[in-house]
N, C-alpha and C positions, 0 to 999 in steps of 0.2 A: 525466371524473373519474379520479383516480388510485386504482387498486385494489391495486397492488403496489409495494413498495419493494425494490430490489436494492442490496445493500451490498457494498462492498469490505471486506476485513479489515485489511490492513496500513495503519497510520496513520489508520484510520477507527474500527474497532472495537477493534483492538489496536495498541499502539505497537510497531513493529518497528525503531526506532532502535538498540536493543541488538544486533539481528542485524547491521546494517551496521557497527556499531562492532567487533563480533567479527570480521567478515570483513576489515576494514582492519587490525585488530590481527594477524590471521593473516598478512597480507601483510607488515606491518612486521616481525614476528618472523622471517619467512623472509629478508627483506633483511638484517636484523641478523646472522642466522646465516651469511650469505655474506660478512660483513665489510663490507657497504655502510655508508657513513657518512651516508646520508640521514636527516634529522631528521623528527620527526613533522610539524613545520610545513611542510617541503618536500613530504612525502608528501601532506598534505592540500591544499597549493597545487596539486599536480598533479591531485588528485582533482577540485578545482573546475574546473580547466581542461578536463579530459576530460568532465566532466558537462555543461558549457556547450556543448561541441562535439558530444557524442554522445547526451546525455540518458540514457535507460535503458541499463542494462548497463555503467555506468561502472566498476564494480569489475572486471568481466571484461576490459574494454578496458585498464585501467591495469595489471592483474596480468599480462596477456599481454605488455604492453610492457616491464615491469620484470623479469619472471622467465622469460618464454618460455611457449609453448603447453603444453609437457609439464608443467611445474610448475603452471601454472594449472589444468590438468585434475586434477592430484593434489590441490591445495588445495581446489578446488571439490567434489570427491568427499568428501574428508575433512570439510569443513565441513557438507556436506549430511547426512552420517550423524550428525555430532555434534548438529546442530540437530534432526534427527529424534528423537533420544533425549532431548533437553533442550529441547523446544519452549518451554515456559512459563518456562524460565530466561532466555529471550531475548525475551519478550513480556510486556506487561502490558495489562490492559484500561484504556482511556482513562478518566480520571476523568469521571464524569457520564454515561458511555455506557450503563450499566445502566438508569438511569432513563429515558433517551431510548428505548431499545428497549422498555421496559415501556409507555411512553406511546404510541408509534407502533404497537406490536404489538397494542394494543387496538382499533385502527381500520383497520389495513391488513394484508394478507398480505405476508409478507417472505421474501426469499431472499438468498443470497450468490453473488456472482460475483467470484472472487478467484484470482490466481496464487499458489497456496499448495500445500504438500505435504499429503498426506492426513491427517497428524497434526493439522492445524488443527481437524478435526471433534472429535477427542478433547479438544483444548484447550477448545473451546467447551462441550463436555459437562462438563468438570472445573470450568469457571467458571460453570456453570448458565446458559448462554446459548443452548445448542443448540435449546431448545424454542421459541425465538422464530421460527425459520426453517423454512419448509415444505420447503425443499431447499437443498443446497449445491452450487454449480457450482465445485468446486475443480479447478484446472488439472491437477494430477497425477492426480486420481481419474477425470476424464472425458476426458483427452487433448486438451483445447483450452486455448489460452492467450490472454489479452488481449495486444494489442489486436485480435486476430482477431474480427471481428463474429460469427463462428459461435458463440462461447461465449455471447454475448448472445442470439443466436437460440435456442440450446439452452435458455437460461433462460426465454425468452418462451414457447417451446413447452411446457416443463414447467409453467409457470404458467398456460398457457391464456389469455393476455391479449394484447391488441393493444399495440404499442409505445407509443402515446399514453396508455395506461392505466398506465404504469409510470414510475418515476423511478429513476435510478441515482445513488447517492451514492459518490463516490470522491475520492481525493486527487491524482490525476494527470490532466492534460489528455490526454496521449498514450494512456494505457492505459485510462482510464475514460470521460472526457467525450466525446472525439472519436468513438470507435467507437459509443458509445451514441447520440449525436446522429445519426450517419449512418443509424441504423435508425429514428429517430423517437421515441426515448425522451426524456423530460425529464431534466434533469441538475442535480445540486448538486455544486459543487466545494468539498470540505471541506479547509480550509487552517488547521489548528490550529498555534499557535506551539509549537516544540519544547520550550520551557520549561513548557508546560502539559500535557505528555503523561504526567506522573506517574512519570517515571523519574529516580531519584536518581543523580547522577554521583558516582562513587566514587574516580576516579583521574585523573591528568593526561591519559591517553590519551582517556578518554571525554569529558573537558572539551574537549580539542583537537578531537575529532570534532564536538561540539556547536557549537563556534565556526565550524568549517568548514561545517557544515550551514546555519548562519545566513547564510553568504555565498553558498552555492549548494546547491540541493536539487532533486531531480526533482519533488517536490511543488509547487515554486514556479515551474517553467517555464511561461511564459504560452502562451496559444493562438497558433498560427502562422497561423491564418486565421479570418475572421469566423464561418464555419460551425462552428468548434470552440468558440465561446464558450459557457460554461455558462448555464443559465437563471438561476442565482443562485449566490452565493458565501457561505459561512458560515465563521466562525472559531472556533466552539466547539460542543460537543455541545448545549448549551442552546439554541442558535440553530436547530438542525435541526428541531425540532418545528414552530416557526412557519414555517420555510421550506417544509416539505412541505405544510402546510395552506394556505399561500398559493398554491403551485403548483396544488394540488388545485382551487382556485376560480378559477384564471386561465384565460381562454379561449385555446385554441391559435390 
């Protein structure tokens, strides 16, 4: 039986597409300030190319390539402090997720395993979601990062449950599904369409990012090996409740 549900935050509980749009806008503005003639379309074409080649960390890879290591480090630090101070300006709770947490929280213990800054806990409190989770394994707070299996082991020890008694819900094969499966957790790959994340696009840049995201996304990168296949795939918050209950009754 499943006793625990572990949740990712980014693109599962909260939409972080605005974060990535902000980061690419920061890079684009830096290039424009240097007199570069690169268009938004070309920038995002390169994003897609780098993402397919490198997967996670595509912003850092492309930024280092286009403006150098020193400027990358400066932009990364500037963006981190800006996002720290304005976390909820760049996140929104996915439509329907509150109801899902309410439903599943009535029957299962729940925790978070996420590569997030510590401010994510304050954001969950402000959104009246923190009480659903017994603990938060936030990378910045505990000094462990996905896909390192140690962060999942940390969560299992905090929960006091065996791997087969837990399910991990995440949007990434590389960061969520593969490492969780390697420890014996059951897994749900959460693949919601960007148009359904509840973020209103307000300008040409955000619309261009959305178009690029639909061509290539870290959340859409498929498993590279059979052992990384998730137990199930869902495409909306509403499907999560049935998916968890189905896994709960499935024999290992």
